[in-house]
A tleap script that builds the chain and sets N, CA, C and O, in Angstrom:
source leaprc.protein.ff14SB
mol = sequence {
  NMET ILE THR LEU ASP VAL PHE LEU ALA THR
  VAL LEU TYR ALA GLY LEU GLY ILE VAL ILE
  PHE ILE VAL SER PHE VAL LEU VAL ASP ARG
  LEU THR PRO GLY GLU LEU TRP ARG GLU ILE
  ILE GLU ARG LYS ASN VAL ALA VAL ALA LEU
  LEU ALA GLY ALA VAL ALA ILE GLY ILE SER
  ASN ILE ILE ALA ALA ALA VAL HIE CGLY
}
set mol.1.N position { 128.508 151.012 123.265 }
set mol.1.CA position { 127.997 151.113 121.923 }
set mol.1.C position { 128.036 149.737 121.255 }
set mol.1.O position { 128.957 148.951 121.478 }
set mol.2.N position { 127.038 149.465 120.447 }
set mol.2.CA position { 126.939 148.167 119.778 }
set mol.2.C position { 127.818 148.179 118.530 }
set mol.2.O position { 127.739 149.083 117.698 }
set mol.3.N position { 128.651 147.155 118.425 }
set mol.3.CA position { 129.499 147.050 117.245 }
set mol.3.C position { 128.741 146.347 116.123 }
set mol.3.O position { 127.679 145.765 116.347 }
set mol.4.N position { 129.283 146.405 114.947 }
set mol.4.CA position { 128.653 145.776 113.786 }
set mol.4.C position { 128.590 144.264 113.943 }
set mol.4.O position { 127.611 143.639 113.538 }
set mol.5.N position { 129.633 143.668 114.533 }
set mol.5.CA position { 129.650 142.224 114.737 }
set mol.5.C position { 128.523 141.780 115.659 }
set mol.5.O position { 127.852 140.784 115.386 }
set mol.6.N position { 128.314 142.504 116.736 }
set mol.6.CA position { 127.260 142.164 117.689 }
set mol.6.C position { 125.887 142.328 117.043 }
set mol.6.O position { 125.000 141.494 117.227 }
set mol.7.N position { 125.724 143.397 116.292 }
set mol.7.CA position { 124.455 143.648 115.615 }
set mol.7.C position { 124.138 142.549 114.607 }
set mol.7.O position { 123.017 142.043 114.572 }
set mol.8.N position { 125.114 142.180 113.792 }
set mol.8.CA position { 124.900 141.132 112.800 }
set mol.8.C position { 124.629 139.779 113.450 }
set mol.8.O position { 123.802 139.013 112.957 }
set mol.9.N position { 125.308 139.482 114.535 }
set mol.9.CA position { 125.050 138.231 115.246 }
set mol.9.C position { 123.640 138.209 115.818 }
set mol.9.O position { 122.968 137.178 115.788 }
set mol.10.N position { 123.198 139.339 116.337 }
set mol.10.CA position { 121.839 139.429 116.873 }
set mol.10.C position { 120.801 139.223 115.784 }
set mol.10.O position { 119.830 138.491 115.976 }
set mol.11.N position { 121.003 139.864 114.647 }
set mol.11.CA position { 120.074 139.714 113.528 }
set mol.11.C position { 120.074 138.277 113.023 }
set mol.11.O position { 119.016 137.730 112.709 }
set mol.12.N position { 121.241 137.665 112.942 }
set mol.12.CA position { 121.353 136.281 112.492 }
set mol.12.C position { 120.619 135.334 113.439 }
set mol.12.O position { 119.842 134.491 112.990 }
set mol.13.N position { 120.854 135.465 114.731 }
set mol.13.CA position { 120.198 134.591 115.699 }
set mol.13.C position { 118.687 134.820 115.725 }
set mol.13.O position { 117.920 133.867 115.861 }
set mol.14.N position { 118.259 136.058 115.597 }
set mol.14.CA position { 116.827 136.343 115.570 }
set mol.14.C position { 116.185 135.721 114.335 }
set mol.14.O position { 115.132 135.091 114.428 }
set mol.15.N position { 116.813 135.896 113.191 }
set mol.15.CA position { 116.285 135.304 111.957 }
set mol.15.C position { 116.259 133.793 112.019 }
set mol.15.O position { 115.280 133.165 111.616 }
set mol.16.N position { 117.332 133.207 112.522 }
set mol.16.CA position { 117.388 131.753 112.662 }
set mol.16.C position { 116.312 131.250 113.617 }
set mol.16.O position { 115.681 130.224 113.359 }
set mol.17.N position { 116.101 131.964 114.715 }
set mol.17.CA position { 115.064 131.578 115.664 }
set mol.17.C position { 113.675 131.644 115.059 }
set mol.17.O position { 112.844 130.770 115.309 }
set mol.18.N position { 113.416 132.679 114.258 }
set mol.18.CA position { 112.107 132.810 113.617 }
set mol.18.C position { 111.889 131.690 112.604 }
set mol.18.O position { 110.800 131.120 112.531 }
set mol.19.N position { 112.921 131.372 111.821 }
set mol.19.CA position { 112.793 130.296 110.838 }
set mol.19.C position { 112.553 128.960 111.531 }
set mol.19.O position { 111.695 128.189 111.102 }
set mol.20.N position { 113.293 128.678 112.588 }
set mol.20.CA position { 113.108 127.428 113.331 }
set mol.20.C position { 111.722 127.379 113.952 }
set mol.20.O position { 111.091 126.322 113.973 }
set mol.21.N position { 111.237 128.512 114.458 }
set mol.21.CA position { 109.896 128.558 115.035 }
set mol.21.C position { 108.838 128.231 113.991 }
set mol.21.O position { 107.940 127.430 114.248 }
set mol.22.N position { 108.937 128.844 112.816 }
set mol.22.CA position { 107.941 128.613 111.770 }
set mol.22.C position { 107.958 127.154 111.325 }
set mol.22.O position { 106.902 126.538 111.184 }
set mol.23.N position { 109.136 126.602 111.105 }
set mol.23.CA position { 109.241 125.201 110.694 }
set mol.23.C position { 108.673 124.277 111.769 }
set mol.23.O position { 107.950 123.331 111.456 }
set mol.24.N position { 108.994 124.547 113.022 }
set mol.24.CA position { 108.494 123.715 114.119 }
set mol.24.C position { 106.983 123.807 114.244 }
set mol.24.O position { 106.318 122.794 114.460 }
set mol.25.N position { 106.431 125.011 114.110 }
set mol.25.CA position { 104.991 125.173 114.253 }
set mol.25.C position { 104.245 124.505 113.098 }
set mol.25.O position { 103.192 123.902 113.306 }
set mol.26.N position { 104.784 124.607 111.890 }
set mol.26.CA position { 104.167 123.923 110.747 }
set mol.26.C position { 104.232 122.422 110.947 }
set mol.26.O position { 103.279 121.719 110.609 }
set mol.27.N position { 105.323 121.913 111.485 }
set mol.27.CA position { 105.442 120.482 111.760 }
set mol.27.C position { 104.403 120.038 112.786 }
set mol.27.O position { 103.759 119.003 112.610 }
set mol.28.N position { 104.239 120.802 113.839 }
set mol.28.CA position { 103.221 120.472 114.842 }
set mol.28.C position { 101.825 120.527 114.225 }
set mol.28.O position { 100.978 119.685 114.525 }
set mol.29.N position { 101.585 121.511 113.369 }
set mol.29.CA position { 100.297 121.630 112.682 }
set mol.29.C position { 100.027 120.404 111.822 }
set mol.29.O position { 98.899 119.913 111.777 }
set mol.30.N position { 101.048 119.910 111.142 }
set mol.30.CA position { 100.881 118.721 110.297 }
set mol.30.C position { 100.664 117.451 111.129 }
set mol.30.O position { 99.958 116.538 110.700 }
set mol.31.N position { 101.268 117.400 112.307 }
set mol.31.CA position { 101.172 116.190 113.130 }
set mol.31.C position { 99.890 116.104 113.948 }
set mol.31.O position { 99.505 115.017 114.378 }
set mol.32.N position { 99.230 117.227 114.165 }
set mol.32.CA position { 97.981 117.190 114.924 }
set mol.32.C position { 96.847 116.736 114.018 }
set mol.32.O position { 96.811 117.088 112.839 }
set mol.33.N position { 95.922 115.957 114.565 }
set mol.33.CA position { 94.795 115.520 113.734 }
set mol.33.C position { 93.877 116.692 113.407 }
set mol.33.O position { 93.695 117.591 114.228 }
set mol.34.N position { 93.311 116.679 112.228 }
set mol.34.CA position { 92.424 117.760 111.818 }
set mol.34.C position { 93.200 118.934 111.267 }
set mol.34.O position { 94.426 118.895 111.157 }
set mol.35.N position { 92.472 119.978 110.922 }
set mol.35.CA position { 93.093 121.182 110.382 }
set mol.35.C position { 93.052 122.265 111.449 }
set mol.35.O position { 91.986 122.768 111.802 }
set mol.36.N position { 94.216 122.611 111.951 }
set mol.36.CA position { 94.351 123.513 113.086 }
set mol.36.C position { 93.737 124.879 112.813 }
set mol.36.O position { 92.934 125.362 113.611 }
set mol.37.N position { 94.100 125.508 111.703 }
set mol.37.CA position { 93.631 126.865 111.435 }
set mol.37.C position { 92.138 126.906 111.125 }
set mol.37.O position { 91.464 127.870 111.486 }
set mol.38.N position { 91.608 125.874 110.460 }
set mol.38.CA position { 90.170 125.847 110.190 }
set mol.38.C position { 89.390 125.752 111.498 }
set mol.38.O position { 88.351 126.392 111.661 }
set mol.39.N position { 89.900 124.950 112.422 }
set mol.39.CA position { 89.239 124.821 113.731 }
set mol.39.C position { 89.229 126.154 114.474 }
set mol.39.O position { 88.233 126.515 115.101 }
set mol.40.N position { 90.326 126.872 114.401 }
set mol.40.CA position { 90.435 128.134 115.140 }
set mol.40.C position { 89.611 129.235 114.484 }
set mol.40.O position { 88.854 129.931 115.160 }
set mol.41.N position { 89.754 129.393 113.182 }
set mol.41.CA position { 89.151 130.541 112.508 }
set mol.41.C position { 87.681 130.304 112.158 }
set mol.41.O position { 86.828 131.134 112.472 }
set mol.42.N position { 87.384 129.187 111.515 }
set mol.42.CA position { 86.012 128.966 111.056 }
set mol.42.C position { 85.093 128.478 112.172 }
set mol.42.O position { 83.972 128.962 112.322 }
set mol.43.N position { 85.574 127.531 112.940 }
set mol.43.CA position { 84.727 126.942 113.985 }
set mol.43.C position { 84.881 127.622 115.333 }
set mol.43.O position { 84.141 127.326 116.272 }
set mol.44.N position { 85.844 128.535 115.431 }
set mol.44.CA position { 86.102 129.305 116.660 }
set mol.44.C position { 86.277 128.397 117.888 }
set mol.44.O position { 85.683 128.625 118.942 }
set mol.45.N position { 87.096 127.383 117.719 }
set mol.45.CA position { 87.366 126.410 118.770 }
set mol.45.C position { 88.423 126.984 119.721 }
set mol.45.O position { 89.604 127.060 119.383 }
set mol.46.N position { 87.983 127.378 120.893 }
set mol.46.CA position { 88.875 128.013 121.870 }
set mol.46.C position { 89.914 127.022 122.394 }
set mol.46.O position { 91.057 127.401 122.645 }
set mol.47.N position { 89.530 125.773 122.559 }
set mol.47.CA position { 90.468 124.778 123.070 }
set mol.47.C position { 91.638 124.585 122.111 }
set mol.47.O position { 92.785 124.477 122.548 }
set mol.48.N position { 91.364 124.542 120.831 }
set mol.48.CA position { 92.433 124.386 119.848 }
set mol.48.C position { 93.298 125.646 119.806 }
set mol.48.O position { 94.515 125.557 119.646 }
set mol.49.N position { 92.679 126.812 119.947 }
set mol.49.CA position { 93.447 128.054 119.985 }
set mol.49.C position { 94.380 128.079 121.195 }
set mol.49.O position { 95.525 128.517 121.081 }
set mol.50.N position { 93.908 127.618 122.343 }
set mol.50.CA position { 94.767 127.537 123.532 }
set mol.50.C position { 95.901 126.540 123.321 }
set mol.50.O position { 97.033 126.783 123.739 }
set mol.51.N position { 95.600 125.428 122.678 }
set mol.51.CA position { 96.640 124.448 122.366 }
set mol.51.C position { 97.701 125.058 121.460 }
set mol.51.O position { 98.896 124.892 121.705 }
set mol.52.N position { 97.274 125.763 120.414 }
set mol.52.CA position { 98.214 126.392 119.488 }
set mol.52.C position { 99.059 127.443 120.208 }
set mol.52.O position { 100.263 127.538 119.968 }
set mol.53.N position { 98.443 128.227 121.082 }
set mol.53.CA position { 99.186 129.220 121.846 }
set mol.53.C position { 100.205 128.591 122.784 }
set mol.53.O position { 101.328 129.079 122.912 }
set mol.54.N position { 99.809 127.511 123.436 }
set mol.54.CA position { 100.726 126.815 124.342 }
set mol.54.C position { 101.894 126.210 123.574 }
set mol.54.O position { 103.032 126.239 124.043 }
set mol.55.N position { 101.616 125.665 122.402 }
set mol.55.CA position { 102.677 125.109 121.564 }
set mol.55.C position { 103.630 126.218 121.124 }
set mol.55.O position { 104.847 126.035 121.139 }
set mol.56.N position { 103.082 127.361 120.734 }
set mol.56.CA position { 103.916 128.488 120.298 }
set mol.56.C position { 104.820 128.968 121.430 }
set mol.56.O position { 106.003 129.230 121.212 }
set mol.57.N position { 104.275 129.082 122.627 }
set mol.57.CA position { 105.078 129.516 123.777 }
set mol.57.C position { 106.144 128.478 124.106 }
set mol.57.O position { 107.285 128.835 124.399 }
set mol.58.N position { 105.787 127.204 124.061 }
set mol.58.CA position { 106.748 126.143 124.346 }
set mol.58.C position { 107.894 126.121 123.348 }
set mol.58.O position { 109.060 126.023 123.731 }
set mol.59.N position { 107.555 126.212 122.061 }
set mol.59.CA position { 108.595 126.234 121.037 }
set mol.59.C position { 109.482 127.464 121.209 }
set mol.59.O position { 110.703 127.374 121.083 }
set mol.60.N position { 108.870 128.608 121.494 }
set mol.60.CA position { 109.646 129.837 121.684 }
set mol.60.C position { 110.605 129.730 122.850 }
set mol.60.O position { 111.744 130.190 122.761 }
set mol.61.N position { 110.162 129.131 123.940 }
set mol.61.CA position { 111.037 128.956 125.106 }
set mol.61.C position { 112.215 128.049 124.788 }
set mol.61.O position { 113.341 128.317 125.208 }
set mol.62.N position { 111.964 126.990 124.054 }
set mol.62.CA position { 113.049 126.066 123.692 }
set mol.62.C position { 114.072 126.764 122.789 }
set mol.62.O position { 115.280 126.630 122.984 }
set mol.63.N position { 113.574 127.504 121.805 }
set mol.63.CA position { 114.471 128.208 120.893 }
set mol.63.C position { 115.264 129.279 121.640 }
set mol.63.O position { 116.463 129.432 121.408 }
set mol.64.N position { 114.608 130.020 122.531 }
set mol.64.CA position { 115.295 131.058 123.294 }
set mol.64.C position { 116.380 130.466 124.179 }
set mol.64.O position { 117.465 131.033 124.299 }
set mol.65.N position { 116.092 129.332 124.797 }
set mol.65.CA position { 117.098 128.689 125.652 }
set mol.65.C position { 118.273 128.183 124.813 }
set mol.65.O position { 119.425 128.265 125.241 }
set mol.66.N position { 117.985 127.666 123.635 }
set mol.66.CA position { 119.061 127.164 122.775 }
set mol.66.C position { 119.933 128.309 122.259 }
set mol.66.O position { 121.155 128.175 122.196 }
set mol.67.N position { 119.321 129.421 121.894 }
set mol.67.CA position { 120.078 130.556 121.376 }
set mol.67.C position { 120.876 131.229 122.483 }
set mol.67.O position { 122.026 131.624 122.290 }
set mol.68.N position { 120.242 131.353 123.645 }
set mol.68.CA position { 120.891 132.039 124.760 }
set mol.68.C position { 122.062 131.233 125.305 }
set mol.68.O position { 123.068 131.791 125.743 }
set mol.69.N position { 121.919 129.928 125.271 }
set mol.69.CA position { 123.010 129.063 125.698 }
set mol.69.C position { 122.919 128.793 127.138 }
set mol.69.O position { 123.758 128.077 127.686 }
savepdb mol mol.pdb
quit
């Protein structure tokens, strides 16, 4: 059975991971030339969408490895 301490630690790490992911993705968005979301949504640029997806997966893997230890 899951104790309250384990549950709270899980929620804390999940929340921290999501916040770090959002901050990291916004930073990458700011550092890339052009406007990332305009390219994806308005111009339907598949290459930029693949880049954004690859960045999201990469950031997620790094955060998961850091949290998991």
